[in-house]
C-alpha positions in Angstrom: 0.0 0.0 0.0 1.6 3.2 -1.1 0.9 6.8 -2.1 3.4 8.4 -4.4 3.6 12.1 -5.0 5.2 13.7 -8.0 5.3 17.1 -9.8 7.4 19.1 -7.3 10.2 21.4 -8.3 11.7 24.8 -8.4 9.4 27.6 -9.7 9.6 31.4 -9.7 7.1 33.5 -7.7 3.8 33.8 -9.6 4.4 30.5 -11.4 2.4 27.2 -11.3 3.0 23.6 -10.6 0.7 20.6 -10.6 1.3 17.9 -8.0 0.0 14.3 -8.4 -0.7 11.7 -5.8 -1.1 8.2 -7.1 -2.1 5.1 -5.2 -0.3 1.8 -5.5 -1.8 -1.5 -4.4 -5.0 -0.1 -3.1 -7.9 2.0 -4.4 -8.6 5.6 -3.3 -12.4 5.1 -3.8 -13.1 5.0 -0.1 -10.8 7.8 1.0 -10.7 11.5 1.2 -7.3 12.7 0.1 -5.4 15.5 1.9 -2.5 17.5 0.7 -0.3 18.5 3.7 2.8 20.6 3.6 5.7 21.2 5.9 8.1 24.1 5.7 11.4 24.0 7.4 11.0 24.7 11.1 7.2 24.7 10.9 4.4 22.3 11.7 2.7 20.3 9.1 -0.3 22.2 7.6 -3.3 20.6 5.9 -3.7 22.8 2.8 -6.4 21.1 0.8 -8.5 17.9 0.6 -11.2 16.3 -1.4 -13.9 13.8 -0.5 -13.9 10.3 -2.0 -16.4 11.2 -4.6 -15.0 14.6 -5.4 -18.2 16.4 -4.3 -16.7 18.3 -1.4 -13.4 20.1 -1.0 -11.5 22.1 1.6 -8.8 24.7 1.3 -6.8 26.4 4.0 -7.1 30.2 3.9 -3.5 30.5 2.9 -4.1 28.8 -0.4 -7.8 29.6 -1.1 -8.2 31.0 -4.6 -4.8 29.9 -5.8 -4.8 26.1 -5.4 -7.3 23.6 -6.9 -7.7 20.0 -5.9 -9.2 17.4 -8.1 -9.3 13.6 -8.5 -9.6 10.9 -11.1 -10.8 7.8 -9.3 -10.4 5.7 -12.5 -6.7 6.4 -12.3 -6.5 6.4 -8.5 -4.9 9.8 -8.7 -5.4 13.1 -7.0 -4.1 16.4 -8.3 -3.2 19.7 -6.7 -3.0 22.6 -9.2 -1.0 25.4 -7.6 -1.1 28.8 -9.2 0.3 32.2 -8.3 2.9 30.6 -6.1 4.6 32.5 -3.4 7.9 32.0 -1.6 5.9 31.1 1.5 4.5 28.1 -0.4 7.9 26.5 -0.2 7.6 23.2 1.6 7.6 19.5 1.3 4.2 18.5 0.1 2.7 15.2 1.2 -0.6 13.5 0.3 -2.5 11.4 2.8 -5.6 9.2 2.7 -8.2 9.5 5.4 -11.4 7.4 5.7 -13.7 10.4 5.9 -17.3 10.9 4.7 -16.6 14.4 3.3 -13.9 17.0 3.1 -14.0 19.7 5.8 -11.8 21.4 8.3 -12.0 18.6 10.8 -11.2 15.7 8.6 -8.7 17.5 6.6 -6.6 18.7 9.5 -6.9 15.9 12.1 -3.7 14.1 11.1 -4.1 11.4 13.7 -7.0 10.1 11.4 -4.8 9.8 8.3 -4.2 6.2 7.4 -1.6 6.4 4.6 1.0 8.9 3.7 3.2 9.5 0.7 6.9 10.2 0.9 6.6 13.8 -0.1 7.7 16.1 -3.0 9.7 19.3 -2.6 8.2 22.5 -3.9 10.5 25.5 -3.9 9.3 29.0 -4.9 12.2 31.3 -5.5 13.6 33.8 -8.0 
């Protein structure tokens, strides 16, 4: 059972990246998926999540209006489109799977409920 993130890299301020989170050896159909980031010296922050059927989403205030989460259950993959990136978005980004009925502030930030984690992908926003 594995989650694998990809798509990170170095981008200039104002640029865009799309992260992917793919499941291996299990299906994402029954899980909400959360994107969590951790910047150096800071706590992990749940930035966005999406319910298992894609009908509900959650965004932290820090990314609202700039990030968009989506999923393709046929491919067992979740995406995070990140636009208008800022230096403060620099972090390691992880995806995690949580058995939640919908995506809201509680399920998307209660990390003790997360069952599976990926290994993370580095996003660096710098000129």
